[in-house]
C-alpha angles and dihedrals in degrees: 000000000000114000122246094258092054092053092052091048092050091049092048092050090048094052091045091050091048091048092050092049091048089049092052091050089048091052091048093051091045091049091048092049091049094049089044091055089048090051093047091051089052091049089051094053096038091107086062090058090061088049090049091052092047092053093048091046088051090054099040133022089217090077097049096090143046095042091146089065089059088063098040099255099127114109108241135179126232115274139198096215130027118194120188113197104169107206141353099292094050090044093053089051094046097047096080090045093051092046090053089051091049091052094049095041112028089161093067120104104221129199120192122195131189135173100217134061090233092056088045091053091052093052092050093046093048101041109014110185095343089094137037110246137188143135117281108250120243112270094257105139096240091045094050092044093051093046094049091045090056101044096031093182121200088213133019127197116197116194123230110322108334096131120163120184096214095044093050091045094055094041089056093044086055088053094245121157107240120204128181105212129193084010120192127181120183119204089249092055091044091052089050092051090049092050088055095036095140087067104030101040095063089045093052092047090056091063113104095205143358123205100198127204094221144008088250090057092046093053090050093053091049092048087055091058106271113141110254092229090062094056123082125182107224107153128239123311087213090075089062092067114151120208111191124214091245091064091051092050090048090051092050090050091049092052090051090047087052087053084231102122092117097031127097104254126186134175129221098199130193093001126172136207106278090048099060097082092049093050092047091049090051091050091051090055090048090051091056088062098032109025092187096052116132126209122200107205114197116185115210095231130039091231087066096057095090095045090051092051089050093051092051095048091044089057089056096247123143109249136194120186113219092219092061093065087219118155118252117240129206087263096057111115104170133035112200109215096214096155128091126248098016103098095100089050089052091051090051090052094053141073102219136013142197117203114218137220084068103082089063127043097274109108102256131250135259113297095185097090095064090037092054087053091054097251118145103242135213132194135179121247094267104081102128094139091058102034101136093043095046095048092048088055094044093049091051094049097247099109132045124201111224125185104185143027089257092055091047093048093047093051092048092050092044092054095041088050100043111056094184093052090046091054093048092052090046095050092045093054093050093045092056090055093045094047094054102045120119101074091115092066093047095046090046091053090055092046091050091054090059096039090058096049 
């Protein structure tokens, strides 16, 4: 016969177990309700998704096809590894990682998804037919479900912060390993996740692993409920940028073709409407000091090319569009980089650079490409998406924050005037990149551990 204490213990254990089971079921029901409300909201605004595509298609021909992929109607084959790399920046960072995986595991069938035409173009250029490629469907439940059912990946790598509740739900229901690689999380994004924690916390807890860019990002994920043992700090893949000699030679030839070998040349890269006027005003101030100076303006998106050209011409500056293949004359003051995939070449052909998306409230773009080439870099004050990278470059002296056309022009003039200061800024920018290399090996090690499961 069991003693009285044993009976009480058994009853307590029973009640604890029942309460735990009930709590788990309640959590599952709550999670389902929250995701269902999210899905319902997406269905209600789905007509706006068509409006969005129509507007983008009106502005850019690159958005005028492949709409069926956006809704999961493309016929796809089953894959071993799914990699989602969003747009051009994430894709460029992911390419070396994916190529390493291909070398180590040639037997794997790989599917790469993006959401933008620029990202798609980089995938096609880098991998051709060696991978299956399409746009990631919108996160409507039936689109995500159909997509996952077709590709049924054993492992999924999502780059940076592109997390979608329905996609992750159906991946986990299909028993896929889901890894967030090169993960970044700004304070603003963390606050937004916390505000919508009933939807985001269950999603984050479903991730099998997170390879974070920084300790700061790792701590933010853990604070949002991710188990610490699932988070690794690996650094940013963007530091492992590789610039081949052919690119450098192409850039040197381009500068000679522009007859700008002895002219001050600077690049305004990945710029947006709202920044054009500031950049043009800065260049006009630079021209007052250096009349033969040349600005290369490179809008972030193709649909912005015409607006940028109009802004330059309206300011009375002599413009040549890169796509026209027209020869530059001694009077040319601005080259409009209205081609795809040449920004790195333009940086390599220049002396200084400002990285756009930072003079407006947008979040900024990656400053490491010009830094790796030894260009002194500038950014506006809105760089929340690249806080750690930007602050590293600022503290080393390789990057300057400017908040107006006057501040931009003054820094350009200062560095074109002072050769010693220019060399110091150039060396500082390159040294930051060199000192922080090595993320690729760390991220690959984390990815390997999930591929082999």
